[in-house]
N, C-alpha and C positions, 0 to 999 in steps of 0.2 A: 487334388486329382480326382474325386469325385468317382463320376461313374468308368472311368478310364477310357472313355473316347473324345478324341481331338477332330474338331469340325472343319472347314475353312468353304464358304461361299466358292458356287462355282459360276465362271462367267457363259458357259456353256451348257448346253443338255448332258444328261446324267451319261446317254451312248457316247457322244464325245469327247466327256471329260474322262472316261475308261479309255477311249480311244489314244488320247492324249495321254495319258495315264501309262500306258504299254509303252508307246514309244519311248516316254523320260526313263522308265525303269530299263527300259534294251538299251539307249545310249549311256545309260550309268553304266552298261553292264554286266545288270541283272537281269535275273531268270524269272521270266513268266509261266507261273504253274496252272496257272487255270484262269479262268472268265467264265461268267456263270450269268447269264441273263434272270433275273430273277421274275419281271415280268413276263419275257417269255412263257416261262415253267408254270405264271400264274396262270397265262392266258391257257395254254394247250389243259390247263387243268378245270375252265371252266369261271375262271377268277379276273374280278378286274384289278389288277394292282399300278400304282402310278410306276415311273420308270424306276428299276434299282438295279444295278448291276452291280459285282464284286469282282475283283482284282485280285487273285491270289500272285505274292511276288516276293521274290529275295536272294539267297544267295547262301551257301551252307557255311563260309564264312561268317556271313553275320548272324545266324541263327543259332547254331552249332555251341558256341562256348555259354549259350543261353541253356541247351538240354545235357549238356557236359556237368553243370554243376546240378541242374533238377531236369531230370530227363522229362518228368513232367508235364514242361515248359514249353513241349512239342505242340501239344492241342491249341497253343494261342501261334505257333509259328505254322508255316509260313506267314510276312506281312499280307494282311488283309486288307483290301479299301474297299471303303461300299459308295458309288456316286447312285443319288438317290435325286428323287423331285418329290419338294413340297404341294398342300393343297396350294396352293398360291401360283407353283407352276416354276420357284426359283429352286436353284440344283444347285446342292451339296456335295460334301467328298468328305468320310468320315473313317477313319483307323481307330486300331486302338494304339492309345500311348505306350511306349514301351518301357515307361519306369513302373506306368500301372503292374503291365505283366512281371516286372521284375517282384515286385512289392506282392502281388499273389502268388507267387512261388518261390517266395522267400528266398528269392536268390542273392548267394554272394557278391562282397565285395569287387571280387574277383572280374565277376560281370559288369562290372559300370561301364568299362570304356565303349565293348560292344553295345549295353542296350543306349547309351548317351549316341553313338554313332547308327544307330538302327532308328531312333528318334530324329535326331538332326535330317539325316537321309531323306527317312518319309517325310519329315516336314516341306525341305524341300522340291521334293519328287510331286506334292501335294500341291501344291503352291505353284509350281510350273502347268501342272497339266488345268488346276483352277484358274489358268489366268490371272495369278494374284502375284503381286510384288512380292519377292522374298524377305522375310524379316530377319 
């Protein structure tokens, strides 16, 4: 499980990838809680940062079972996905593996269906947003 971060390459620039992810999230009936443009924040503070945007999304039906089991799991919820551009100009979309979150917070077996649903759903949304074939 490594560092708990899953990543797919995007066919689109970081900002467009987050636009596409937000559209996929809304189409799936989930909620977008926030969008953070780290690149713009860096520029406002006088720094240079390659395009880097974060989308925070989910639904209480998905994450609440994890927090009922271990309330501290809320520090890793809702789901966050980061679109970023590397030094070669390639774009990526990364997010936390829900199984890693479950391990980190010592979640019980009763949360397994919710964890699996979060993982499956997030991967499908990310792959669609990145223009990748669903696997």
